[in-house]
N, C-alpha and C positions, 0 to 999 in steps of 0.2 A: 706798436701793436697793442691793443687792449687785451685784458685777460680773456674775455669771451672770444675775441678773434683768435687768440693763441689756442684756446681750448678747442675751438672748431677745427682749426688746422691740425691739432694733435689727433683728433678723432678721424681724420682723413689721411693721415700719413701712411706711407708704405711700411713703416716700422710700427709694430704693435705698441699701443699706449698701455703701459702698465700703471693702473690706478692704485695708489697706496690708500688702503681703507683705514680710516682713523676714528678714534673715539674721544680724544681729548687733545689739548694743546701739545703735550709732550710727544704723543705718538705722531702728530703732524710734523713737529719739528724734526723728529728722527728721520721720517721719510724724506723731508726736504733736504736734510743733511746728506742723505744717501743719493741725492741727485734725481729723485723722482720728479717727473715733469708736471704731474697733477695729482690731486687728492680727491677722495670721495669718502663721505661718512659711511660707517657701517651701522645700520639701525639696530641690529642685534647687539653689537659690542657696546654701543652707547647705553641701550636699555639695560643690558646685563650688568654693566659696570656701576649702574645706579640702583640695582636691585629690582628692576622691572623685567617683565617678559617682553619679547618682541611681539609686534602686532598692534602698534599704536597704544600700548598701555601707558607709555611715557607721554606726557603732555607735549603739545606742539610748542608751548611757551618754554618749556625746559630745553627742548631741542634747539630752539632759536637762540637761547642763552649760550649753549655750548658752541653753536656755530659761530656766534659773535666772538667768543673767546678765541676760537681757532683762527678765524679770518684776521683778527687783530695781530696775530703773531707770525703768519706765514705770507710768503710773497707769490707762491705758485697758485694756479687756479684750484678752486674747491667746488665740487659738485656735492649735492646733499640728497641722501635717500629719504624721501618723504613717504615711503611705504605706499598706501593708497590715497594719500593726501591729507591725512589727519582730520577728515570730515567726510560725510556722505553727501554733503551739499556742495555742488560744483562751485558756487560763488565763494564759499568759504575756502575751498581748495585753492582757488585763484588768489584769494587774499593771502593765504599762507605762502604761495609761491612769490607773490610780490614782496612780502615781508623779507624773504630770503634774498631776493634780488637787490633790495634796497640796502642790504648790509654787505653786498659784494659777491654773493654766490653766483657762479657762472652756469650752473646746470643743476638739473634734478633728475632723480630716478623716480618713476611712479609706476606702480604695479597693478595688474588686472586681477588681483585676488584680495580678499579682506578676511580678517579674523573675526569670527562671531562666536562668542562664548567659548573661546579657546580653540575653535576649529577653523582651519583655513578653507575658504570657499572661493571658487573661481567665479568671476563676474561674467555676465553675458557679454560676448565680444562687441555686439552692436551698442550696448549701453556704455561700455567703457570707451568705445570709439567716439561716441557722442560727447563724453566728458573731455576727451582729448581735443576734439574739434572746438569745443567752447573755450577751453583753456587757451588754445592757440589763437583763436579769434580775438579774445579780450586782450591778451598780451600784445598782439600786433596793433590793436587799436590804441593801446597805451604806449606804444613805442618801446616795449620791453623786450630786450634780446637775451634770452636764456635758453640753454640747450636742454631740450626735453628728451630724455632717454626712457622709452616705454618698455617696461619689463613685462614679459609674458611667462606665466607660471606652470604651463602644462608639464614640463620636464621636472621641475623642482617638486611639484606636488605628486608626481608619479601617476598622472591621469592616463586614461586610455587614449591611444592614437596620438601620442604627443607630437610627432613630427608633422603629421597632417594638420592637426589643429593649430600648431604653432605657425605654420606657413599661412594658414587662413588669417590668423590674427596679425601677423607681421604685415601682410599685404594691406589689410584693413587699416591698421594703425598708421602705416605710411601714407595712405590716402587722406588721412585726417590730420596731417601736418607735423608729426613728430620728427625729431632730428636724428634719433638713433634707436636701435633695438637691443634689448638686453634679454638673453635667454640663459638664465642660470641652470646649472646641472646638465646641460647638453654636452656630451663628451665624445660621442661617436663621430669620427671624421666625416663619414658619409652623410650623417644628419647635418653636420655643420655646413658642409658644402651645399646641401640642398637649401638650407635656410638662406645662406648668403646669395644663392642664385636667384631667389625670388624677391630680393629687395635691392634698391640702390642705396639704402642707408647703411651707415657703419654699424656692424654687428659686434656686440659686446657679450662675452661669455665670462664664466666665473671659474676660478681655480678649483680643481677637483682632483682626487687621487689618480684617476685614469685619463686625465687630460693629455692629448697628444703634445708633442714637442712644440716649442715656439715656432720653429722653422715650418713645421707642418701646418700650424695654424695660420701663419702668414701666407703660405701658399694657398690655403683654403679661402683666404679673403677676410679673416678676422682682423678687426681694427683695434679692439680694446679688451683687456683682461682685468677683471676685478678680483680682489682677494677675499671678498666677503668678510666673515668674522674669523677666518682660520688662523691668522697670525695672533689675534687677540686670544682665541681659545688656546693656542699653543703656549702663549705666555702665562695664562692663568693656570694651565696644567703644570708648567714648570715651577710656578710660584708655590702651588700646593705641594708638589713633590719636594721642593726645597724645605718647606716647613715640616713635612713629615720626616725628612732626614735629620733635621735639627732635633726634633722631638725624640727620634729613635736613638740618636747619638748622645743625647743629653749634653750637647755641645754646639757652639756656633762655628766650629772649625770649618765646616763645609761651605761657609760663606766666603772664605778667604783662600 
């Protein structure tokens, strides 16, 4: 079984696929050591670790370099968060996806919002659906098999009528050929069941403080959970706290 075949199977399993979200080689190796079955990059964690803000402030070339490093060291499937594609030109987005495919990436997350002058803006659903349709068409023409996970951002952005608008987008994106749906920050079990009901695609959600239990999510039909940048943020907070303790104690004893 190839990595992409394995990844597709994992996204349809009765057991929830827990994606380990990584930002460098070491984090990827730790997740692999802990028997995670698949990895995904965290755009926030990668950008933040290099001193950039999330929202495509990091260059695609830098992202590609980091992904190459990770791919060269791990054996499990890796999906990459490409935000909104690192371009507003669909042809360039497709070229970016092909570049990732050529180094062994099995999937991408692509989202229906963009950051303009520091503010996140939701894209028109029909415009984004057209982008997805063109991506799928060109990849199929070139014989490129890569898992396209379409992220829709009504919940994470706190916009009005998030459930109603998310369902509209989920149905539209499915019609335009994507392989999975990602709805970050959706936590209400009723909302989750409604979204799952309106699509035949595997639904991916993100770790949140009020997220229901794994058993409840499995029963609701969720297929995949991403960690986002939460593990990275927790580690950075621990790091900062450790340094503060060293400074306050005027000693390195807390390290040992």
